[in-house]
TORPA-4810 file (N, C-alpha, C, O; in nm, 3 decimals):
<nodes>
NODE_1_1.353_0.104_1.518_1.323_0.070_1.381_1.182_0.117_1.347_1.089_0.098_1.425_X
NODE_2_1.167_0.179_1.231_1.034_0.221_1.187_0.957_0.101_1.135_1.014_-0.005_1.109_X
NODE_3_0.827_0.119_1.119_0.743_0.015_1.059_0.676_0.074_0.936_0.662_0.196_0.923_X
NODE_4_0.634_-0.012_0.846_0.567_0.031_0.725_0.420_-0.009_0.732_0.388_-0.125_0.755_X
NODE_5_0.334_0.088_0.711_0.190_0.063_0.706_0.152_0.024_0.563_0.192_0.091_0.468_X
NODE_6_0.076_-0.082_0.550_0.029_-0.129_0.420_-0.121_-0.154_0.434_-0.162_-0.247_0.504_X
NODE_7_-0.202_-0.072_0.368_-0.348_-0.083_0.383_-0.413_-0.097_0.246_-0.362_-0.047_0.146_X
NODE_8_-0.527_-0.167_0.243_-0.602_-0.185_0.119_-0.740_-0.121_0.134_-0.809_-0.142_0.233_X
NODE_9_-0.778_-0.043_0.033_-0.908_0.021_0.027_-0.978_-0.023_-0.101_-0.914_-0.055_-0.201_X
NODE_10_-1.110_-0.025_-0.096_-1.190_-0.049_-0.216_-1.269_0.078_-0.245_-1.345_0.125_-0.160_X
NODE_11_-1.251_0.133_-0.364_-1.327_0.251_-0.405_-1.469_0.205_-0.437_-1.490_0.113_-0.515_X
NODE_12_-1.565_0.273_-0.374_-1.706_0.231_-0.387_-1.775_0.303_-0.504_-1.750_0.421_-0.528_X
NODE_13_-1.861_0.230_-0.577_-1.935_0.293_-0.686_-2.026_0.402_-0.630_-2.076_0.389_-0.518_X
NODE_14_-2.049_0.507_-0.703_-2.017_0.527_-0.844_-1.878_0.586_-0.868_-1.847_0.626_-0.980_X
NODE_15_-1.795_0.592_-0.764_-1.665_0.657_-0.777_-1.562_0.564_-0.842_-1.576_0.442_-0.842_X
NODE_16_-1.458_0.626_-0.897_-1.341_0.556_-0.949_-1.217_0.622_-0.888_-1.228_0.726_-0.823_X
NODE_17_-1.102_0.563_-0.910_-0.978_0.622_-0.857_-0.949_0.759_-0.915_-0.875_0.837_-0.855_X
NODE_18_-1.006_0.789_-1.030_-0.981_0.920_-1.091_-1.091_1.021_-1.060_-1.085_1.135_-1.106_X
NODE_19_-1.191_0.982_-0.983_-1.297_1.075_-0.944_-1.239_1.187_-0.858_-1.158_1.159_-0.768_X
NODE_20_-1.278_1.312_-0.883_-1.226_1.422_-0.802_-1.249_1.401_-0.652_-1.165_1.438_-0.570_X
NODE_21_-1.363_1.342_-0.616_-1.392_1.319_-0.474_-1.291_1.223_-0.411_-1.250_1.243_-0.297_X
NODE_22_-1.252_1.119_-0.485_-1.156_1.021_-0.434_-1.018_1.084_-0.426_-0.948_1.068_-0.325_X
NODE_23_-0.977_1.154_-0.531_-0.845_1.218_-0.531_-0.833_1.319_-0.417_-0.729_1.327_-0.351_X
NODE_24_-0.939_1.396_-0.394_-0.937_1.494_-0.285_-0.934_1.423_-0.150_-0.864_1.467_-0.059_X
NODE_25_-1.011_1.315_-0.136_-1.013_1.239_-0.012_-0.875_1.182_0.020_-0.827_1.194_0.132_X
NODE_26_-0.810_1.119_-0.080_-0.678_1.061_-0.057_-0.576_1.169_-0.024_-0.489_1.149_0.060_X
NODE_27_-0.586_1.284_-0.092_-0.495_1.395_-0.062_-0.516_1.444_0.081_-0.420_1.476_0.151_X
NODE_28_-0.642_1.451_0.124_-0.674_1.494_0.261_-0.620_1.395_0.364_-0.561_1.436_0.464_X
NODE_29_-0.639_1.266_0.338_-0.584_1.163_0.428_-0.432_1.177_0.434_-0.374_1.176_0.543_X
NODE_30_-0.370_1.191_0.318_-0.224_1.203_0.313_-0.173_1.323_0.390_-0.075_1.313_0.463_X
NODE_31_-0.240_1.436_0.373_-0.199_1.559_0.442_-0.214_1.546_0.593_-0.123_1.581_0.668_X
NODE_32_-0.327_1.496_0.637_-0.353_1.487_0.781_-0.264_1.384_0.849_-0.209_1.410_0.956_X
NODE_33_-0.251_1.266_0.788_-0.167_1.163_0.851_-0.021_1.204_0.849_0.051_1.181_0.946_X
NODE_34_0.024_1.265_0.739_0.163_1.312_0.731_0.192_1.416_0.839_0.300_1.416_0.899_X
NODE_35_0.096_1.506_0.864_0.114_1.608_0.967_0.135_1.545_1.104_0.207_1.600_1.187_X
NODE_36_0.074_1.431_1.127_0.087_1.362_1.257_0.212_1.276_1.261_0.286_1.279_1.360_X
NODE_37_0.236_1.198_1.156_0.344_1.099_1.159_0.478_1.151_1.110_0.583_1.103_1.152_X
NODE_38_0.474_1.249_1.020_0.597_1.297_0.958_0.642_1.213_0.839_0.743_1.244_0.777_X
NODE_39_0.567_1.109_0.806_0.602_1.021_0.694_0.507_1.046_0.577_0.388_1.069_0.596_X
NODE_40_0.560_1.041_0.454_0.473_1.057_0.337_0.384_0.935_0.318_0.416_0.825_0.363_X
NODE_41_0.272_0.957_0.253_0.182_0.847_0.216_0.186_0.831_0.065_0.187_0.930_-0.008_X
NODE_42_0.188_0.707_0.019_0.182_0.676_-0.123_0.059_0.590_-0.146_0.033_0.497_-0.070_X
NODE_43_-0.015_0.620_-0.251_-0.135_0.544_-0.286_-0.114_0.480_-0.422_-0.062_0.543_-0.514_X
NODE_44_-0.156_0.354_-0.434_-0.142_0.279_-0.559_-0.274_0.215_-0.597_-0.349_0.168_-0.511_X
NODE_45_-0.301_0.215_-0.727_-0.421_0.151_-0.781_-0.380_0.022_-0.850_-0.282_0.020_-0.925_X
NODE_46_-0.453_-0.084_-0.825_-0.427_-0.212_-0.889_-0.480_-0.206_-1.032_-0.599_-0.185_-1.053_X
NODE_47_-0.390_-0.223_-1.130_-0.435_-0.213_-1.269_-0.525_-0.329_-1.309_-0.600_-0.318_-1.405_X
NODE_48_-0.518_-0.440_-1.236_-0.604_-0.555_-1.267_-0.737_-0.547_-1.193_-0.834_-0.614_-1.229_X
NODE_49_-0.742_-0.466_-1.090_-0.864_-0.447_-1.012_-0.874_-0.298_-0.981_-0.837_-0.256_-0.871_X
NODE_50_-0.923_-0.217_-1.076_-0.915_-0.072_-1.066_-0.982_-0.009_-0.944_-0.956_0.106_-0.912_X
NODE_51_-1.069_-0.084_-0.877_-1.132_-0.027_-0.757_-1.049_-0.052_-0.631_-1.089_-0.010_-0.522_X
NODE_52_-0.935_-0.120_-0.644_-0.848_-0.146_-0.528_-0.739_-0.040_-0.520_-0.669_-0.014_-0.618_X
NODE_53_-0.725_0.021_-0.402_-0.621_0.121_-0.377_-0.542_0.076_-0.255_-0.599_0.032_-0.155_X
NODE_54_-0.410_0.087_-0.264_-0.322_0.049_-0.154_-0.248_0.171_-0.102_-0.202_0.255_-0.180_X
NODE_55_-0.237_0.179_0.029_-0.164_0.286_0.095_-0.034_0.227_0.149_-0.035_0.120_0.209_X
NODE_56_0.076_0.297_0.129_0.204_0.259_0.188_0.258_0.383_0.259_0.271_0.489_0.197_X
NODE_57_0.288_0.370_0.388_0.342_0.482_0.465_0.426_0.428_0.580_0.442_0.307_0.595_X
NODE_58_0.478_0.517_0.660_0.563_0.476_0.771_0.518_0.531_0.904_0.443_0.629_0.912_X
NODE_59_0.565_0.467_1.009_0.542_0.509_1.147_0.668_0.480_1.227_0.742_0.386_1.196_X
NODE_60_0.694_0.562_1.329_0.807_0.531_1.417_0.784_0.400_1.489_0.875_0.319_1.504_X
NODE_61_0.659_0.380_1.535_0.622_0.256_1.604_0.476_0.223_1.573_0.401_0.310_1.528_X
NODE_62_0.437_0.100_1.596_0.296_0.061_1.582_0.211_0.140_1.681_0.098_0.178_1.651_X
NODE_63_0.267_0.166_1.799_0.194_0.242_1.901_0.161_0.383_1.851_0.053_0.435_1.879_X
NODE_64_0.255_0.444_1.775_0.228_0.577_1.720_0.111_0.574_1.623_0.032_0.669_1.618_X
NODE_65_0.098_0.467_1.547_-0.016_0.454_1.457_-0.145_0.447_1.540_-0.247_0.505_1.503_X
NODE_66_-0.140_0.375_1.651_-0.255_0.369_1.740_-0.292_0.505_1.796_-0.410_0.537_1.810_X
NODE_67_-0.191_0.587_1.829_-0.217_0.723_1.879_-0.285_0.807_1.772_-0.377_0.883_1.801_X
NODE_68_-0.240_0.792_1.647_-0.304_0.863_1.536_-0.450_0.822_1.523_-0.537_0.906_1.504_X
NODE_69_-0.476_0.693_1.534_-0.613_0.642_1.520_-0.707_0.699_1.624_-0.828_0.705_1.602_X
NODE_70_-0.653_0.740_1.738_-0.735_0.794_1.847_-0.758_0.945_1.835_-0.830_1.002_1.917_X
NODE_71_-0.698_1.010_1.736_-0.713_1.155_1.722_-0.844_1.193_1.655_-0.906_1.112_1.585_X
NODE_72_-0.886_1.318_1.677_-1.006_1.369_1.610_-0.988_1.369_1.459_-1.081_1.337_1.385_X
NODE_73_-0.868_1.404_1.412_-0.843_1.409_1.267_-0.863_1.272_1.204_-0.924_1.262_1.097_X
NODE_74_-0.813_1.169_1.267_-0.828_1.033_1.215_-0.975_0.991_1.217_-1.026_0.934_1.120_X
NODE_75_-1.043_1.019_1.327_-1.185_0.983_1.337_-1.268_1.054_1.230_-1.361_0.996_1.175_X
NODE_76_-1.234_1.181_1.202_-1.308_1.255_1.099_-1.285_1.196_0.961_-1.376_1.194_0.878_X
NODE_77_-1.164_1.149_0.936_-1.136_1.083_0.808_-1.223_0.959_0.793_-1.284_0.937_0.688_X
NODE_78_-1.230_0.877_0.899_-1.311_0.755_0.896_-1.459_0.788_0.881_-1.530_0.725_0.802_X
NODE_79_-1.506_0.888_0.956_-1.647_0.929_0.946_-1.680_0.975_0.805_-1.784_0.939_0.750_X
NODE_80_-1.592_1.055_0.748_-1.615_1.104_0.611_-1.621_0.987_0.513_-1.706_0.983_0.424_X
NODE_81_-1.532_0.895_0.531_-1.526_0.777_0.445_-1.659_0.702_0.449_-1.710_0.658_0.346_X
NODE_82_-1.716_0.688_0.568_-1.841_0.614_0.583_-1.961_0.697_0.537_-2.049_0.645_0.468_X
NODE_83_-1.966_0.825_0.575_-2.081_0.909_0.540_-2.092_0.931_0.390_-2.201_0.924_0.333_X
NODE_84_-1.978_0.958_0.325_-1.981_0.987_0.182_-1.970_0.860_0.097_-1.978_0.865_-0.026_X
NODE_85_-1.951_0.746_0.164_-1.940_0.617_0.095_-1.840_0.623_-0.020_-1.870_0.591_-0.134_X
NODE_86_-1.717_0.666_0.016_-1.610_0.681_-0.083_-1.532_0.553_-0.101_-1.516_0.502_-0.212_X
NODE_87_-1.482_0.500_0.011_-1.400_0.379_0.007_-1.435_0.291_0.127_-1.485_0.339_0.228_X
NODE_88_-1.408_0.163_0.112_-1.419_0.068_0.223_-1.277_0.023_0.257_-1.197_-0.005_0.168_X
NODE_89_-1.248_0.016_0.385_-1.117_-0.032_0.429_-1.123_-0.184_0.432_-1.203_-0.242_0.505_X
NODE_90_-1.038_-0.249_0.352_-1.043_-0.395_0.340_-0.931_-0.466_0.415_-0.939_-0.586_0.438_X
NODE_91_-0.827_-0.394_0.453_-0.718_-0.461_0.523_-0.610_-0.364_0.564_-0.592_-0.259_0.504_X
NODE_92_-0.538_-0.401_0.669_-0.428_-0.320_0.720_-0.324_-0.413_0.780_-0.357_-0.508_0.851_X
NODE_93_-0.199_-0.385_0.751_-0.089_-0.462_0.811_0.024_-0.367_0.845_0.046_-0.267_0.777_X
NODE_94_0.095_-0.400_0.951_0.219_-0.331_0.984_0.333_-0.423_0.944_0.351_-0.531_1.001_X
NODE_95_0.411_-0.380_0.845_0.522_-0.460_0.797_0.641_-0.434_0.888_0.677_-0.319_0.913_X
NODE_96_0.700_-0.538_0.937_0.811_-0.523_1.031_0.941_-0.501_0.956_1.036_-0.579_0.965_X
NODE_97_0.943_-0.391_0.881_1.061_-0.349_0.807_1.070_-0.198_0.817_0.970_-0.130_0.840_X
NODE_98_1.191_-0.145_0.801_1.211_-0.001_0.800_1.127_0.060_0.688_1.123_0.008_0.577_X
NODE_99_1.062_0.170_0.719_0.990_0.240_0.613_1.094_0.296_0.517_1.181_0.373_0.558_X
NODE_100_1.085_0.258_0.391_1.187_0.303_0.296_1.171_0.451_0.263_1.060_0.503_0.258_X
NODE_101_1.283_0.516_0.241_1.277_0.655_0.195_1.263_0.648_0.043_1.362_0.633_-0.030_X
NODE_102_1.141_0.658_-0.002_1.110_0.640_-0.143_1.119_0.774_-0.215_1.069_0.875_-0.165_X
NODE_103_1.181_0.776_-0.331_1.193_0.902_-0.404_1.058_0.949_-0.456_0.975_0.868_-0.496_X
NODE_104_1.038_1.081_-0.455_0.912_1.136_-0.502_0.897_1.131_-0.653_0.786_1.146_-0.705_X
NODE_105_1.006_1.111_-0.724_1.000_1.114_-0.870_0.981_0.975_-0.931_1.031_0.948_-1.040_X
NODE_106_0.911_0.888_-0.862_0.879_0.755_-0.914_0.805_0.765_-1.046_0.734_0.862_-1.072_X
NODE_107_0.822_0.664_-1.129_0.732_0.647_-1.243_0.596_0.600_-1.192_0.497_0.607_-1.265_X
NODE_108_0.591_0.554_-1.069_0.464_0.514_-1.010_0.429_0.370_-1.033_0.311_0.334_-1.025_X
NODE_109_0.526_0.286_-1.060_0.497_0.145_-1.079_0.547_0.069_-0.958_0.662_0.084_-0.917_X
NODE_110_0.461_-0.013_-0.902_0.500_-0.097_-0.789_0.454_-0.238_-0.818_0.363_-0.259_-0.899_X
NODE_111_0.514_-0.332_-0.753_0.476_-0.473_-0.770_0.445_-0.528_-0.632_0.532_-0.530_-0.545_X
NODE_112_0.326_-0.573_-0.612_0.286_-0.629_-0.485_0.262_-0.777_-0.505_0.191_-0.819_-0.596_X
NODE_113_0.321_-0.855_-0.419_0.315_-1.000_-0.433_0.234_-1.055_-0.316_0.271_-1.035_-0.201_X
NODE_114_0.125_-1.123_-0.346_0.043_-1.179_-0.239_-0.004_-1.318_-0.278_-0.009_-1.353_-0.396_X
NODE_115_-0.037_-1.395_-0.178_-0.100_-1.524_-0.201_-0.231_-1.525_-0.123_-0.239_-1.469_-0.013_X
NODE_116_-0.332_-1.587_-0.179_-0.460_-1.601_-0.112_-0.488_-1.749_-0.101_-0.504_-1.819_-0.201_X
NODE_117_-0.495_-1.795_0.021_-0.519_-1.937_0.048_-0.420_-2.025_-0.028_-0.456_-2.129_-0.083_X
NODE_118_-0.295_-1.981_-0.030_-0.188_-2.059_-0.091_-0.179_-2.048_-0.241_-0.089_-2.106_-0.302_X
NODE_119_-0.271_-1.974_-0.304_-0.269_-1.959_-0.449_-0.228_-1.817_-0.487_-0.273_-1.721_-0.424_X
NODE_120_-0.143_-1.804_-0.588_-0.106_-1.669_-0.632_-0.229_-1.591_-0.677_-0.319_-1.645_-0.740_X
NODE_121_-0.231_-1.462_-0.643_-0.340_-1.376_-0.686_-0.327_-1.348_-0.835_-0.428_-1.337_-0.905_X
NODE_122_-0.205_-1.337_-0.884_-0.181_-1.312_-1.027_-0.058_-1.389_-1.068_0.026_-1.424_-0.984_X
NODE_123_-0.045_-1.416_-1.194_0.069_-1.490_-1.245_0.126_-1.414_-1.363_0.077_-1.425_-1.475_X
NODE_124_0.230_-1.335_-1.338_0.288_-1.247_-1.439_0.433_-1.284_-1.458_0.502_-1.319_-1.362_X
NODE_125_0.482_-1.276_-1.581_0.623_-1.299_-1.608_0.704_-1.191_-1.538_0.695_-1.073_-1.573_X
NODE_126_0.784_-1.230_-1.439_0.855_-1.134_-1.356_0.949_-1.046_-1.438_0.946_-0.924_-1.424_X
NODE_127_1.031_-1.105_-1.522_1.127_-1.026_-1.599_1.055_-0.924_-1.688_1.095_-0.808_-1.696_X
NODE_128_0.950_-0.968_-1.756_0.875_-0.880_-1.844_0.807_-0.769_-1.764_0.803_-0.653_-1.807_X
NODE_129_0.755_-0.805_-1.649_0.682_-0.711_-1.566_0.772_-0.600_-1.513_0.729_-0.486_-1.501_X
NODE_130_0.897_-0.633_-1.480_0.984_-0.537_-1.414_1.072_-0.456_-1.509_1.133_-0.358_-1.466_X
NODE_131_1.080_-0.493_-1.635_1.186_-0.438_-1.719_1.179_-0.287_-1.740_1.283_-0.225_-1.761_X
NODE_132_1.062_-0.226_-1.734_1.051_-0.082_-1.756_1.035_-0.001_-1.628_1.021_0.121_-1.634_X
NODE_133_1.037_-0.065_-1.514_1.016_0.005_-1.388_1.147_0.061_-1.335_1.251_-0.003_-1.342_X
NODE_134_1.140_0.181_-1.281_1.257_0.242_-1.219_1.269_0.199_-1.074_1.378_0.169_-1.026_X
NODE_135_1.157_0.194_-1.004_1.155_0.151_-0.864_1.038_0.055_-0.846_0.936_0.067_-0.914_X
NODE_136_1.053_-0.037_-0.756_0.945_-0.130_-0.727_0.932_-0.150_-0.576_1.029_-0.138_-0.501_X
NODE_137_0.811_-0.181_-0.534_0.787_-0.228_-0.398_0.743_-0.373_-0.412_0.662_-0.405_-0.499_X
NODE_138_0.795_-0.459_-0.328_0.755_-0.599_-0.330_0.704_-0.634_-0.190_0.772_-0.608_-0.091_X
NODE_139_0.589_-0.692_-0.184_0.532_-0.734_-0.056_0.487_-0.878_-0.071_0.420_-0.913_-0.169_X
NODE_140_0.522_-0.962_0.025_0.477_-1.101_0.021_0.427_-1.141_0.158_0.476_-1.093_0.260_X
NODE_141_0.331_-1.230_0.159_0.276_-1.279_0.285_0.339_-1.414_0.313_0.338_-1.504_0.229_X
NODE_142_0.394_-1.428_0.432_0.456_-1.553_0.473_0.356_-1.630_0.557_0.332_-1.595_0.673_X
NODE_143_0.297_-1.734_0.501_0.195_-1.809_0.573_0.255_-1.915_0.665_0.183_-1.985_0.736_X
NODE_144_0.387_-1.928_0.663_0.451_-2.027_0.750_0.482_-1.969_0.888_0.525_-2.041_0.977_X
NODE_145_0.459_-1.840_0.904_0.492_-1.776_1.031_0.400_-1.823_1.143_0.279_-1.838_1.120_X
NODE_146_0.454_-1.847_1.263_0.368_-1.884_1.376_0.278_-1.769_1.420_0.182_-1.790_1.494_X
NODE_147_0.308_-1.647_1.375_0.229_-1.530_1.412_0.111_-1.507_1.319_0.039_-1.408_1.334_X
NODE_148_0.091_-1.595_1.223_-0.014_-1.572_1.125_0.045_-1.505_1.003_0.149_-1.547_0.953_X
NODE_149_-0.021_-1.402_0.957_0.027_-1.334_0.837_0.141_-1.239_0.872_0.125_-1.149_0.954_X
NODE_150_0.253_-1.259_0.809_0.367_-1.169_0.823_0.402_-1.123_0.683_0.414_-1.204_0.591_X
NODE_151_0.419_-0.994_0.665_0.450_-0.940_0.534_0.598_-0.908_0.525_0.659_-0.865_0.623_X
NODE_152_0.654_-0.930_0.407_0.793_-0.893_0.381_0.791_-0.785_0.275_0.708_-0.789_0.184_X
NODE_153_0.880_-0.689_0.286_0.884_-0.582_0.188_1.027_-0.555_0.147_1.117_-0.555_0.231_X
NODE_154_1.049_-0.531_0.020_1.180_-0.490_-0.030_1.159_-0.381_-0.132_1.064_-0.386_-0.210_X
NODE_155_1.248_-0.284_-0.134_1.245_-0.180_-0.236_1.373_-0.191_-0.314_1.482_-0.185_-0.257_X
NODE_156_1.362_-0.207_-0.444_1.478_-0.223_-0.530_1.475_-0.115_-0.637_1.370_-0.060_-0.668_X
NODE_157_1.591_-0.086_-0.692_1.598_0.010_-0.801_1.668_-0.055_-0.920_1.781_-0.102_-0.909_X
NODE_158_1.599_-0.057_-1.033_1.655_-0.097_-1.162_1.697_-0.241_-1.176_1.750_-0.278_-1.281_X
NODE_159_1.676_-0.326_-1.076_1.701_-0.468_-1.101_1.626_-0.552_-1.001_1.586_-0.503_-0.895_X
NODE_160_1.606_-0.677_-1.034_1.529_-0.766_-0.948_1.617_-0.873_-0.885_1.566_-0.969_-0.827_X
NODE_161_1.748_-0.857_-0.896_1.838_-0.961_-0.847_1.841_-0.968_-0.695_1.887_-1.068_-0.640_X
NODE_162_1.792_-0.864_-0.626_1.795_-0.865_-0.481_1.681_-0.939_-0.416_1.679_-0.952_-0.293_X
NODE_163_1.587_-0.989_-0.494_1.475_-1.062_-0.435_1.522_-1.195_-0.377_1.599_-1.267_-0.439_X
NODE_164_1.474_-1.224_-0.258_1.507_-1.352_-0.196_1.379_-1.424_-0.160_1.276_-1.361_-0.137_X
NODE_165_1.386_-1.554_-0.154_1.271_-1.633_-0.113_1.171_-1.651_-0.225_1.202_-1.630_-0.342_X
NODE_166_1.051_-1.693_-0.188_0.947_-1.726_-0.284_0.857_-1.604_-0.307_0.796_-1.552_-0.214_X
NODE_167_0.851_-1.560_-0.430_0.770_-1.444_-0.463_0.671_-1.483_-0.571_0.694_-1.455_-0.689_X
NODE_168_0.563_-1.545_-0.533_0.460_-1.589_-0.627_0.356_-1.480_-0.647_0.332_-1.397_-0.560_X
NODE_169_0.297_-1.482_-0.762_0.179_-1.400_-0.785_0.203_-1.252_-0.789_0.166_-1.182_-0.694_X
NODE_170_0.263_-1.202_-0.893_0.292_-1.060_-0.903_0.172_-0.987_-0.961_0.114_-1.031_-1.060_X
NODE_171_0.136_-0.876_-0.901_0.030_-0.790_-0.955_0.087_-0.650_-0.973_0.166_-0.605_-0.890_X
NODE_172_0.049_-0.583_-1.078_0.101_-0.449_-1.107_0.015_-0.341_-1.044_-0.108_-0.354_-1.035_X
NODE_173_0.079_-0.234_-1.000_0.009_-0.124_-0.937_0.059_0.008_-0.994_0.177_0.020_-1.025_X
NODE_174_-0.029_0.105_-1.008_0.006_0.237_-1.057_-0.022_0.340_-0.949_-0.115_0.326_-0.871_X
NODE_175_0.061_0.444_-0.946_0.040_0.551_-0.849_-0.093_0.620_-0.876_-0.131_0.641_-0.991_X
NODE_176_-0.163_0.657_-0.769_-0.285_0.736_-0.780_-0.242_0.881_-0.766_-0.187_0.919_-0.663_X
NODE_177_-0.266_0.962_-0.867_-0.221_1.103_-0.865_-0.330_1.195_-0.815_-0.309_1.316_-0.807_X
</nodes>
């Protein structure tokens, strides 16, 4: 079973998600990691927090991600990130779900569901939020797990009837082009 990588970055001032330096950096990360893993990388910007960028990608195993992290290419990406002060890495999780084969022709809207200390990060009308989206990603943190934070992910097309469980705090995300 593949795993899904879910990482959060903060774009550092004076840059924004639309800065050429950031777009080039994300494209470079995507190209290099894809060459190693064989999986595409998708980047999303939080419309409520424009300096937040999320990465979603896949790996055959968590161990393979560790092998990538030990490569010169990965180290150079991290060094560049720190030297040029482009982004800060704020979090990383391996979702224990198959990496979905996501279509490249997305409208670029995703929905990420998280809770912070038991409180929803955002409170959005779910039906209103989803009605114009063609594809969505849903991620939730299960704080009842004995393992600590466990993330759940589902990819749905054109309807939200497949959601199961408690999905509090919806936040909207746009693709970073």
